[in-house]
C-alpha positions in Angstrom: -20.6 37.3 -16.0 -22.0 34.1 -17.5 -23.8 33.2 -14.3 -25.2 36.7 -14.0 -26.5 36.4 -17.5 -28.0 33.0 -16.7 -30.0 34.6 -13.8 -31.2 37.3 -16.0 -32.4 34.8 -18.7 -34.2 32.7 -16.2 -36.0 35.7 -14.7 -36.7 37.6 -17.9 -40.1 36.4 -19.0 -41.8 36.3 -15.6 -40.5 39.7 -14.5 -41.2 41.3 -17.9 -44.8 39.9 -17.8 -45.3 41.1 -14.3 -44.1 44.6 -15.1 -46.4 44.6 -18.2 -49.3 43.6 -16.0 -48.8 45.5 -12.8 -46.3 48.3 -13.7 -42.7 48.9 -12.6 -43.1 50.8 -9.4 -43.3 47.8 -7.1 -41.9 45.1 -9.4 -38.8 47.0 -10.5 -38.2 48.3 -6.9 -38.4 44.7 -5.6 -35.9 43.2 -8.1 -33.6 46.2 -7.6 -33.5 45.9 -3.9 -33.1 42.1 -4.3 -30.1 42.8 -6.5 -28.6 45.2 -4.0 -28.9 42.7 -1.2 -27.3 40.0 -3.4 -24.4 42.3 -4.2 -23.8 43.0 -0.5 -23.6 39.2 0.1 -20.9 38.6 -2.5 -17.9 38.9 -0.1 -19.6 36.6 2.4 -20.4 34.1 -0.4 -16.8 34.0 -1.5 -15.6 33.3 2.0 -18.2 30.5 2.3 -17.4 28.7 -0.9 -17.2 28.9 -4.6 -20.7 27.5 -5.3 -22.3 30.0 -2.9 -20.6 32.7 -4.9 -22.0 31.4 -8.1 -25.5 31.2 -6.5 -25.3 34.8 -5.4 -24.2 35.9 -8.8 -27.2 34.2 -10.4 -29.4 36.1 -7.9 -27.7 39.3 -9.0 -28.6 38.6 -12.6 -32.3 38.6 -11.7 -32.2 42.4 -11.3 -31.1 42.7 -15.0 -34.4 41.4 -16.2 -36.5 44.4 -15.1 -34.6 47.3 -16.6 -35.8 47.3 -20.2 -39.4 46.4 -19.3 -39.4 49.4 -17.0 -38.0 51.5 -19.9 -40.8 50.3 -22.2 -43.5 51.0 -19.6 -42.2 54.6 -19.0 -42.0 55.2 -22.8 -45.6 54.1 -23.3 -47.3 55.8 -20.4 -45.1 58.9 -19.6 -43.5 60.3 -22.8 -44.8 63.1 -25.1 -44.9 61.6 -28.6 -42.9 64.4 -30.1 -40.0 63.7 -27.7 -39.7 59.9 -27.9 -36.1 59.9 -29.0 -35.0 62.4 -26.3 -36.6 60.3 -23.5 -35.2 57.1 -25.0 -31.7 58.6 -24.9 -32.1 59.9 -21.4 -33.4 56.6 -20.1 -31.0 54.2 -21.7 -27.9 56.3 -20.9 -27.7 54.4 -17.6 -25.9 51.7 -19.5 -23.0 54.1 -19.9 -23.3 56.2 -16.7 -23.1 53.1 -14.5 -19.5 52.1 -15.6 -18.5 55.7 -15.5 -19.1 55.5 -11.8 -18.2 51.9 -11.3 -14.8 51.7 -13.0 -13.1 54.7 -11.2 -14.6 54.0 -7.8 -13.7 50.3 -8.0 -10.1 51.2 -8.9 -9.9 53.6 -6.0 -11.4 51.1 -3.5 -9.2 48.3 -4.8 -6.1 50.4 -4.2 -7.1 51.5 -0.7 -6.9 49.8 2.6 -10.6 48.8 2.4 -9.8 46.2 -0.2 -12.0 44.5 -2.8 -15.0 43.7 -0.5 -15.6 47.4 -0.2 -16.5 47.5 -3.9 -19.5 45.4 -3.3 -20.7 47.1 -0.2 -20.4 50.6 -1.7 -22.3 49.5 -4.9 -25.0 47.7 -2.9 -25.6 50.8 -0.7 -25.8 53.2 -3.7 -28.0 50.8 -5.6 -30.4 50.4 -2.6 -30.6 54.2 -2.1 -31.4 54.8 -5.8 -34.2 52.2 -5.8 -35.8 53.7 -2.7 -35.7 57.1 -4.4 -37.3 55.5 -7.4 -40.1 54.0 -5.4 -41.1 57.2 -3.6 -40.9 59.4 -6.7 -42.3 57.2 -9.5 -45.9 56.3 -10.4 -47.0 53.8 -13.0 -49.3 56.3 -14.6 -49.4 60.1 -14.8 -52.9 60.1 -13.3 -51.5 58.6 -10.1 -48.7 61.2 -9.6 -49.6 64.0 -7.3 -47.1 66.4 -9.0 -48.4 66.1 -12.5 -50.8 68.8 -13.5 -54.0 68.3 -15.6 -52.4 70.1 -18.5 -49.3 67.9 -18.4 -51.5 64.8 -18.3 -53.4 66.0 -21.3 -50.1 66.5 -23.2 -48.8 63.1 -22.3 -52.0 61.4 -23.3 -52.1 63.1 -26.7 -52.0 60.5 -29.5 -52.7 57.6 -27.2 -55.7 55.3 -27.4 -57.5 54.9 -24.2 -60.3 52.6 -22.9 -58.9 49.1 -23.5 -57.1 47.1 -20.8 -54.1 46.1 -22.8 -52.0 45.1 -19.8 -53.9 41.9 -19.1 -54.0 40.8 -22.7 -50.6 40.3 -24.4 -50.7 39.0 -28.0 -47.7 36.8 -27.6 -48.2 34.9 -30.9 -48.7 38.1 -32.9 -45.6 39.7 -31.4 -43.4 36.7 -31.8 -44.4 36.3 -35.5 -43.7 40.0 -36.1 -40.5 40.9 -38.1 -40.5 44.4 -36.6 -40.4 42.9 -33.1 -37.6 40.6 -34.0 -35.7 43.5 -35.6 -35.6 45.2 -32.1 -34.2 42.0 -30.6 -31.6 41.6 -33.3 -30.7 45.2 -32.9 -30.2 44.5 -29.2 -27.9 41.6 -30.0 -25.7 43.7 -32.3 -25.6 46.6 -29.9 -24.7 44.7 -26.8 -22.1 42.6 -28.6 -20.1 45.9 -29.0 -21.0 47.1 -25.5 -20.1 43.9 -23.7 -16.8 43.8 -25.5 -16.2 47.4 -24.4 -17.4 46.9 -20.8 -16.1 43.5 -20.0 -12.8 43.6 -21.8 -11.6 47.1 -22.4 -9.9 47.3 -18.9 -8.1 44.0 -19.8 -7.1 45.2 -23.2 -5.9 48.6 -22.0 -3.9 47.0 -19.2 -2.4 43.9 -20.9 -2.0 45.2 -24.4 -1.7 49.0 -24.1 0.2 49.1 -20.8 -2.1 51.1 -18.6 -1.6 50.5 -14.9 -4.4 48.9 -12.9 -5.3 52.0 -10.9 -5.5 54.2 -14.0 -7.3 51.6 -16.1 -10.5 52.1 -14.2 -10.5 55.8 -15.0 -9.5 55.5 -18.7 -11.9 52.7 -19.3 -14.7 55.0 -18.3 -14.0 57.5 -21.1 -15.6 55.4 -24.0 -18.9 55.0 -22.1 -18.9 58.7 -21.2 -18.5 59.6 -24.8 -21.4 57.2 -25.8 -23.6 58.7 -23.1 -23.0 62.2 -24.5 -23.7 61.1 -28.1 -26.9 59.4 -27.0 -28.4 62.7 -25.7 -27.4 64.5 -28.9 -28.7 61.7 -31.0 -32.1 61.8 -29.2 -32.4 65.5 -29.6 -31.6 65.4 -33.3 -33.8 62.5 -34.0 -36.9 64.2 -32.6 -36.3 67.3 -34.8 -35.9 65.4 -38.1 -39.3 65.2 -39.7 -38.5 65.3 -43.4 -38.2 61.4 -43.6 -40.3 58.6 -42.3 -39.7 57.0 -38.9 -38.8 53.7 -40.7 -36.1 55.4 -42.7 -34.9 57.3 -39.7 -34.5 54.3 -37.5 -32.5 52.4 -40.1 -30.2 55.4 -40.7 -29.5 56.0 -37.0 -29.0 52.3 -36.4 -26.6 52.0 -39.3 -24.5 55.0 -38.2 -24.3 53.4 -34.7 -23.4 49.9 -35.7 -21.2 50.5 -38.7 -19.2 53.3 -36.9 -18.4 51.0 -34.0 -17.5 48.1 -36.4 -15.2 50.4 -38.4 -13.3 51.7 -35.4 -12.9 48.2 -34.0 -11.2 47.3 -37.2 -9.0 50.4 -37.0 -8.2 49.4 -33.4 -6.9 46.1 -34.6 -4.1 47.8 -36.4 -2.9 49.9 -33.4 0.3 48.5 -32.1 0.7 47.3 -28.5 1.8 49.9 -25.9 0.3 52.8 -28.0 -1.6 53.9 -24.9 -3.5 57.1 -25.8 -3.9 56.3 -29.5 -5.8 53.1 -28.8 -7.9 54.8 -26.1 -8.9 57.6 -28.5 -9.9 55.2 -31.2 -11.9 53.2 -28.8 -13.6 56.3 -27.4 -14.5 57.6 -30.9 -16.1 54.3 -31.9 -18.0 54.0 -28.6 -19.2 57.6 -28.9 -20.6 57.1 -32.4 -22.4 54.0 -31.2 -24.5 56.4 -29.2 -26.6 56.9 -32.3 -28.4 53.7 -31.2 -31.0 55.7 -29.3 -32.5 56.8 -32.7 -32.3 53.2 -33.9 -33.5 50.0 -32.2 -33.9 51.6 -28.8 -36.5 54.1 -29.8 -38.0 51.7 -32.3 -39.0 49.2 -29.6 -41.4 51.6 -27.9 -42.7 53.1 -31.2 -43.8 49.8 -32.8 -45.1 48.1 -29.6 -47.3 50.8 -28.0 -48.9 49.4 -24.9 -46.8 46.2 -25.2 -43.5 48.1 -25.1 -42.6 46.5 -21.7 -42.7 43.1 -23.3 -40.9 44.0 -26.5 -38.3 46.2 -24.8 -37.9 43.4 -22.3 -36.5 41.3 -25.0 -33.6 43.8 -25.3 -32.7 42.6 -21.9 -32.7 39.1 -23.2 -30.4 40.2 -26.0 -28.1 41.9 -23.5 -27.9 38.7 -21.3 -27.3 36.5 -24.4 -24.3 38.6 -25.4 -23.0 38.6 -21.8 -22.8 34.9 -22.2 -21.6 34.7 -25.8 -19.0 37.5 -26.1 -16.7 36.0 -23.4 -17.0 32.7 -25.3 -15.7 34.5 -28.4 -13.1 36.8 -26.9 -11.5 34.5 -24.3 -10.5 31.7 -26.7 -9.2 34.3 -29.2 -7.0 36.1 -26.6 -5.3 33.5 -24.4 -2.0 35.4 -24.3 -3.4 39.0 -24.6 -1.3 39.9 -27.6 -2.2 42.6 -30.1 -2.7 40.0 -32.9 -5.1 38.0 -30.8 -7.1 41.0 -29.8 -7.3 42.0 -33.5 -9.2 38.7 -34.2 -11.6 39.5 -31.3 -12.3 43.0 -32.7 -12.9 41.5 -36.2 -15.4 39.0 -34.8 -17.4 41.5 -32.8 -17.4 44.0 -35.7 -18.7 41.2 -38.0 -21.6 40.5 -35.6 -22.5 44.1 -35.5 -22.5 44.5 -39.3 -24.7 41.3 -39.8 -27.1 42.4 -37.1 -27.5 45.8 -38.7 -28.2 44.4 -42.1 -30.9 42.2 -40.7 -32.3 45.1 -38.7 -32.6 47.2 -41.9 -34.4 44.5 -43.7 -36.9 43.8 -40.9 -37.4 47.1 -39.0 -40.5 49.3 -39.2 -41.1 52.8 -37.8 -44.8 52.4 -37.5 -47.0 51.0 -34.7 -47.8 47.4 -35.5 -51.3 46.1 -36.0 -51.2 44.0 -32.8 -50.4 47.2 -30.8 -53.6 49.0 -31.9 -57.0 48.9 -30.3 -58.5 47.5 -33.5 -56.7 44.3 -33.0 -58.5 43.4 -29.8 -61.8 44.9 -31.1 -61.7 42.5 -34.0 -60.8 39.5 -31.8 -63.7 40.4 -29.4 -66.1 40.9 -32.3 -65.1 37.6 -33.9 -65.7 35.8 -30.5 -69.2 37.4 -30.3 -70.0 36.4 -33.9 -68.8 32.8 -33.2 -70.9 32.6 -30.1 -74.0 33.9 -31.9 -73.4 31.5 -34.8 -73.1 28.7 -32.3 -76.4 29.5 -30.6 -78.1 30.0 -34.0 -77.0 26.6 -35.2 -78.2 25.1 -31.9 -81.6 26.6 -32.4 -81.8 25.5 -36.0 -80.9 21.9 -35.0 -83.7 21.9 -32.4 -86.2 23.2 -34.9 -85.1 20.6 -37.5 -85.4 17.8 -34.9 -88.9 18.9 -34.0 
């Protein structure tokens, strides 16, 4: 996973910038198909040599860089402002639905006569098919879609400022100095610390510590993500309907429920004895399910504060995801060399601590309001200041000529 994360980190900024400038229809399709081809090449790369395998895995990671930027673009151009949380939960549920498909299917293929290469071929084919469907059904803007009515376009556009070409002018300095933007990134770090522990290591924990067989591990490891996916939808629906508190308070409450719940249940899991089977699985599933409140936290917040720059800000959630893909194995593997319950307890404590610290920082820094650099007045002021500076320059030049004469 480390080399996949490295590929995603390398590609993140250029792909996020391109999606912000040109939209996701072509860019996201391109990186997605590229990732599908790389996945299909994995068995050949393994037969060719270890370094070829690592190279292909880096190429696979490039596809990771486009997902959150596409998420942000859709949230900015396509969603009705009263349903932000619902669309957020629906879009980001792919993080959970993918392993719900991947884990059981991989277990079945691995136990069949097809063998492990079939896992890569099946996933490559499904991935390519989904990206082709995306290309033919998606448009970057509602005005470009033949199946969006005039009434729907008006509803989507409500509350949005039009008339300024934001996509070609990204205020990098203002965004990178914004505590609210950093809060989204920190939220991503805490969230994906828990998720990468769950996705990368729950099959190992359930097999080595709790005694599940390899074939059944793929199925039972899909239960926590499925619970999280369900809670994400419920969280999004409830978040849109709560209007008695500000967006700032709401995002902090939802994020705290998500992070603290997962941290608490990880600590509880550390006390579950080895070979407890179903008890450990239930605890893990409850914790993961409650983490689904994250859609009303940092996920939604990224698109709310960033407006037209949501692809760039949300793209940094991808950066957070890839960083945790690198870091969490460096934490878990040294702590669990023998896969004993006591060793795994230390790993659970470490990740729980990361989530708690990240949530505390998020609550100090987060805002539920669109930031000044995401508003049209920001560029109007900059343009006006440039005009004034140019006029002052010409005026000074004329005065110097008159004085010299």
